[in-house]
C-alpha positions as CSV (number, residue, x, y, z in Angstrom):
1,X,0.0,0.0,0.0
2,X,1.0,3.6,-0.4
3,X,2.4,4.8,2.9
4,X,2.5,8.5,2.1
5,X,-1.1,9.5,2.9
6,X,-1.8,7.9,6.3
7,X,1.6,8.7,7.7
8,X,1.3,12.3,6.8
9,X,-2.1,12.4,8.5
10,X,-1.0,11.2,11.9
11,X,2.4,12.8,12.0
12,X,0.8,16.2,11.3
13,X,-1.6,16.0,14.2
14,X,-1.6,18.1,17.4
15,X,-3.6,18.6,20.5
16,X,-5.0,21.1,22.9
17,X,-6.5,18.6,25.4
18,X,-7.7,19.2,28.9
19,X,-9.1,16.4,31.0
20,X,-11.2,16.3,34.1
21,X,-12.9,13.5,35.9
22,X,-15.9,14.6,37.8
23,X,-19.1,13.2,39.3
24,X,-22.5,14.0,37.7
25,X,-23.9,16.9,39.6
26,X,-27.5,15.9,39.0
27,X,-29.1,13.4,41.4
28,X,-32.5,11.7,41.6
29,X,-34.5,13.3,44.3
30,X,-37.3,10.8,44.0
31,X,-35.7,8.0,45.8
32,X,-36.1,4.3,45.0
33,X,-34.3,2.8,42.0
34,X,-32.8,6.2,41.0
35,X,-30.9,6.5,44.3
36,X,-29.6,2.9,43.9
37,X,-28.5,3.7,40.3
38,X,-26.7,6.8,41.4
39,X,-25.0,5.0,44.2
40,X,-23.8,2.2,41.9
41,X,-22.5,4.7,39.4
42,X,-20.6,6.6,42.1
43,X,-19.0,3.3,43.4
44,X,-17.9,2.4,39.9
45,X,-16.3,5.8,39.3
46,X,-18.7,6.8,36.6
47,X,-19.8,9.1,35.1
48,X,-16.5,10.6,33.8
49,X,-16.4,13.8,31.8
50,X,-13.5,14.7,29.5
51,X,-13.1,18.1,27.7
52,X,-11.5,16.9,24.5
53,X,-10.7,19.2,21.7
54,X,-13.5,21.5,22.5
55,X,-16.0,18.7,22.9
56,X,-17.4,17.6,26.3
57,X,-17.6,13.8,26.4
58,X,-19.6,12.2,29.3
59,X,-18.9,8.5,29.8
60,X,-21.5,6.9,32.0
61,X,-20.1,3.3,32.0
62,X,-17.1,1.4,30.8
63,X,-17.1,1.2,27.0
64,X,-17.8,-2.2,25.6
65,X,-17.7,-1.7,21.8
66,X,-14.6,0.3,21.0
67,X,-13.4,1.2,17.5
68,X,-9.8,2.3,17.0
69,X,-9.2,4.2,13.8
70,X,-6.0,4.0,11.8
71,X,-4.3,7.4,11.7
72,X,-1.0,5.6,10.9
73,X,-0.6,5.2,14.6
74,X,-0.5,2.4,17.2
75,X,-0.7,4.8,20.2
76,X,-4.3,4.2,21.0
77,X,-4.4,0.4,20.5
78,X,-1.1,-0.1,22.4
79,X,-2.5,2.0,25.3
80,X,-5.6,-0.2,25.4
81,X,-3.4,-3.3,25.5
82,X,-1.3,-1.8,28.3
83,X,-4.5,-1.1,30.3
84,X,-5.7,-4.7,29.6
85,X,-9.0,-3.7,27.9
86,X,-8.4,-5.2,24.5
87,X,-11.5,-7.4,24.9
88,X,-13.6,-4.2,24.5
89,X,-12.3,-3.7,20.9
90,X,-14.7,-4.6,18.1
91,X,-12.7,-3.1,15.3
92,X,-9.0,-2.0,15.2
93,X,-7.3,-0.5,12.1
94,X,-3.9,0.2,13.7
95,X,-0.8,-1.9,13.1
96,X,2.9,-1.4,12.4
97,X,3.6,-5.2,12.1
98,X,6.4,-4.8,14.6
99,X,7.1,-3.5,18.2
100,X,9.9,-3.1,20.7
101,X,7.5,-4.7,23.3
102,X,7.5,-8.5,23.2
103,X,4.2,-9.9,22.1
104,X,2.6,-6.6,21.2
105,X,2.6,-6.9,17.4
106,X,1.0,-10.4,17.6
107,X,-1.6,-9.1,20.1
108,X,-2.5,-6.3,17.8
109,X,-2.7,-8.6,14.8
110,X,-5.1,-10.9,16.7
111,X,-7.6,-8.1,17.3
112,X,-10.8,-7.9,15.3
113,X,-10.8,-5.6,12.3
114,X,-14.5,-5.2,12.0
115,X,-14.8,-6.7,8.5
116,X,-15.3,-3.3,6.9
117,X,-14.2,-1.8,3.5
118,X,-11.7,0.9,4.2
119,X,-11.5,4.2,2.3
120,X,-8.5,5.7,0.5
121,X,-7.0,6.8,3.8
122,X,-7.0,3.1,4.9
123,X,-9.6,4.0,7.5
124,X,-13.3,3.4,8.4
125,X,-15.8,5.5,6.4
126,X,-19.0,7.0,7.9
127,X,-21.6,4.3,7.0
128,X,-19.3,1.4,8.0
129,X,-18.5,3.2,11.3
130,X,-22.1,3.6,12.2
131,X,-22.7,0.0,11.2
132,X,-20.2,-1.2,13.8
133,X,-22.5,0.2,16.6
134,X,-19.6,1.6,18.7
135,X,-19.9,3.2,22.1
136,X,-16.4,4.7,21.9
137,X,-14.4,5.7,18.8
138,X,-10.7,6.6,19.2
139,X,-8.9,8.8,16.6
140,X,-5.3,9.9,16.6
141,X,-6.3,13.3,15.1
142,X,-9.4,15.3,14.3
143,X,-9.0,14.2,10.7
144,X,-10.7,10.9,11.7
145,X,-13.9,12.8,12.4
146,X,-13.8,15.1,9.4
147,X,-17.0,14.9,7.3
148,X,-15.2,16.3,4.2
149,X,-13.1,13.1,4.2
150,X,-16.1,10.8,4.4
151,X,-15.8,10.1,8.1
152,X,-18.5,10.2,10.7
153,X,-18.4,13.4,12.7
154,X,-18.2,13.5,16.5
155,X,-21.8,14.8,16.6
156,X,-23.1,12.1,14.3
157,X,-21.4,9.5,16.4
158,X,-22.9,11.1,19.6
159,X,-26.3,10.8,18.0
160,X,-25.6,7.1,17.3
161,X,-24.7,6.6,21.0
162,X,-20.9,6.7,20.8
163,X,-18.4,8.8,22.7
164,X,-15.4,10.0,20.8
165,X,-11.8,10.8,21.7
166,X,-9.0,12.6,19.9
167,X,-5.5,11.8,21.2
168,X,-2.6,14.1,22.1
169,X,-1.8,16.0,20.0
170,X,-4.6,15.7,17.5
171,X,-6.9,18.8,17.8
172,X,-5.2,21.3,15.5
173,X,-2.8,18.7,14.0
174,X,0.5,20.2,14.9
175,X,2.8,17.7,16.6
176,X,5.9,20.0,16.8
177,X,5.4,20.5,20.6
178,X,4.6,16.9,21.5
179,X,6.5,15.3,24.3
180,X,6.6,12.1,26.3
181,X,4.1,13.9,28.7
182,X,1.5,13.6,26.0
183,X,1.9,9.8,26.1
184,X,1.1,10.0,29.8
185,X,-2.0,12.2,29.1
186,X,-3.2,9.5,26.7
187,X,-2.7,6.8,29.3
188,X,-4.5,8.8,32.0
189,X,-7.4,9.7,29.8
190,X,-8.1,6.2,28.6
191,X,-7.5,5.0,32.2
192,X,-10.4,7.3,33.3
193,X,-12.6,6.3,30.4
194,X,-12.2,2.6,31.2
195,X,-12.1,2.8,35.0
196,X,-8.4,1.9,35.0
197,X,-6.9,5.0,36.5
198,X,-4.8,3.0,39.0
199,X,-3.3,0.9,36.3
200,X,-2.6,4.0,34.2
201,X,-0.8,5.7,37.1
202,X,1.2,2.5,37.7
203,X,2.4,2.5,34.1
204,X,3.2,6.2,34.1
205,X,5.1,5.9,37.4
206,X,7.2,3.0,36.1
207,X,8.0,4.8,32.8
208,X,8.9,8.1,34.6
209,X,11.3,6.2,36.9
210,X,12.9,4.2,34.1
211,X,13.5,7.4,32.1
212,X,14.8,9.3,35.1
213,X,17.2,6.6,36.0
214,X,18.6,6.6,32.4
215,X,18.8,10.4,32.1
216,X,20.7,10.5,35.4
217,X,23.3,8.2,34.0
218,X,23.9,10.3,30.9
219,X,23.6,13.7,32.5
220,X,26.6,15.9,31.6
221,X,27.8,13.8,28.8
222,X,28.3,15.2,25.3
223,X,25.1,15.0,23.3
224,X,25.8,13.3,19.9
225,X,23.9,14.6,16.9
226,X,21.3,12.1,15.8
227,X,19.4,11.7,12.5
228,X,15.9,10.3,13.0
229,X,13.9,9.2,9.9
230,X,11.5,6.7,8.7
231,X,12.7,3.7,6.6
232,X,11.7,3.6,3.0
233,X,9.2,6.4,3.4
234,X,8.3,9.1,0.9
235,X,6.5,12.2,2.3
236,X,7.8,14.9,0.0
237,X,9.7,15.7,-3.1
238,X,13.3,15.3,-2.1
239,X,15.5,12.3,-1.5
240,X,15.0,12.5,2.2
241,X,11.5,13.6,2.9
242,X,10.8,11.7,6.2
243,X,13.5,13.2,8.3
244,X,12.3,14.2,11.8
245,X,12.8,17.8,12.8
246,X,10.6,18.4,15.8
247,X,8.1,16.6,18.2
248,X,8.1,13.8,20.7
249,X,11.2,12.3,19.0
250,X,13.4,15.2,20.2
251,X,12.1,14.8,23.8
252,X,13.1,11.1,23.7
253,X,16.5,12.0,22.2
254,X,17.1,14.6,25.0
255,X,16.2,12.2,27.7
256,X,18.6,9.6,26.2
257,X,21.5,12.1,26.1
258,X,21.3,13.0,22.4
259,X,20.2,15.9,20.1
260,X,18.5,16.1,16.8
261,X,21.0,16.9,14.0
262,X,18.1,18.3,11.9
263,X,16.1,20.1,14.5
264,X,16.5,23.5,12.7
265,X,16.0,22.1,9.2
266,X,12.2,22.7,9.4
267,X,9.6,24.6,11.4
268,X,7.3,21.6,11.0
269,X,7.6,18.1,12.4
270,X,9.4,16.8,9.3
271,X,12.1,18.1,7.0
272,X,12.1,17.4,3.3
273,X,15.8,17.4,2.5
274,X,18.1,16.9,-0.5
275,X,20.8,14.4,-0.5
276,X,23.4,17.2,-0.6
277,X,22.0,18.7,2.6
278,X,22.1,15.3,4.4
279,X,25.6,14.6,3.2
280,X,26.8,18.0,4.5
281,X,25.5,17.4,8.0
282,X,27.6,15.6,10.6
283,X,25.5,12.7,11.9
284,X,26.9,10.9,14.9
285,X,24.2,8.3,15.2
286,X,21.1,7.1,13.3
287,X,17.7,6.2,14.5
288,X,15.6,4.5,11.8
289,X,11.8,4.1,12.6
290,X,10.1,1.2,10.9
291,X,6.5,1.7,9.8
292,X,5.2,-1.6,8.4
293,X,8.8,-2.2,7.2
294,X,10.0,-5.7,7.9
295,X,13.7,-4.7,7.9
296,X,14.4,-1.1,9.0
297,X,17.9,-2.2,10.1
298,X,18.7,-3.0,6.5
299,X,17.7,0.6,5.5
300,X,20.0,2.0,8.3
301,X,22.9,0.0,7.0
302,X,22.3,1.2,3.5
303,X,22.4,4.8,4.7
304,X,25.6,4.3,6.6
305,X,27.2,2.9,3.4
306,X,25.8,5.8,1.3
307,X,27.3,8.4,3.7
308,X,30.7,7.0,4.8
309,X,31.9,10.4,5.9
310,X,29.4,10.4,8.8
311,X,30.8,9.6,12.3
312,X,27.8,7.3,12.5
313,X,29.1,5.3,9.5
314,X,32.6,5.2,10.8
315,X,31.4,3.8,14.1
316,X,28.4,1.8,12.8
317,X,26.2,3.7,15.3
318,X,22.5,3.1,14.6
319,X,19.4,1.6,16.1
320,X,16.1,0.5,14.4
321,X,12.9,1.2,16.4
322,X,9.2,1.4,15.8
323,X,6.3,2.1,18.2
324,X,8.4,3.2,21.2
325,X,9.3,6.4,19.3
326,X,5.7,7.5,18.8
327,X,3.0,8.7,21.1
328,X,2.2,5.6,23.3
329,X,2.9,3.7,26.5
330,X,6.5,2.7,25.7
331,X,8.6,5.8,25.2
332,X,10.9,4.7,28.0
333,X,11.9,1.7,25.9
334,X,13.1,4.1,23.1
335,X,15.0,6.2,25.7
336,X,16.8,3.2,26.9
337,X,17.7,1.8,23.5
338,X,18.9,5.2,22.2
339,X,20.9,5.8,25.4
340,X,22.6,2.4,25.1
341,X,23.6,3.3,21.5
342,X,24.9,6.8,22.3
343,X,26.4,6.1,25.7
344,X,27.2,2.4,26.0
345,X,29.7,3.0,28.8
346,X,27.1,4.8,30.9
347,X,23.9,2.8,30.5
């Protein structure tokens, strides 16, 4: 399949997301079954209200028919797996075919796809979405609810009985300021939605500790210049059109004791660079991200051979990653693997 369209969609997303869990202020004054229902709801932790991209979503019970849209992401489905609520998914369109987390790729592959015909963006069109009878629809960006692109809108889904959620940073589709903290926001939001806040906090705490321990080991060390790009991916007109400039990737690099060699090459999340520009830049290390690519390491080796003048080529310094570099529950894995590459004597 063509990889250009869906990847450009998700990697151009951004969020202004504020969350708040609160009890319903209305109560049944008539007594009887209403009082019992309110007491049961309070005990379960519901209702929960999220203010998400300007839309107020009130979740009255744990979702049981969840649809995960594609968005060229695995952030949402991986977070659901981490929270242990994969049995609630009736249709999942997210997959990279690989993961740094043992068993995750197979677990994603085993999820139901909903048996629907996808549109040109490899996602679920309006009528098919309504036909799935979801009670919760997750989209990486607001694009997934854009009527102009043939998707069901958030209002249409609300009328059909479904809550909706747009992930960090998907509201205005600008990922340049995304950080690892946004992955924690996603975990906490979905934790609230599914009544798994304690599990979400446990995952966040473990990730924060893991990253803090690694960052402490590399503190004060020289920060090698790292090139981050997607393997065999075309997103623009130049030879190197999928080079990372800004976003969560830079936060991960910084926590691992590195810096982006091409951070100033673009004001957007990605730089579209000529071969000459790439060749003229000192690259100390290479991070290749695999998106449905069975062998991103082979692509990394090809680049090192193509640019023998790089310090990265002279020292054979590269790592191939996939989902841990994105929004999602496993950014600490990427921090560890990159730190091991950049500072092997410290980590």
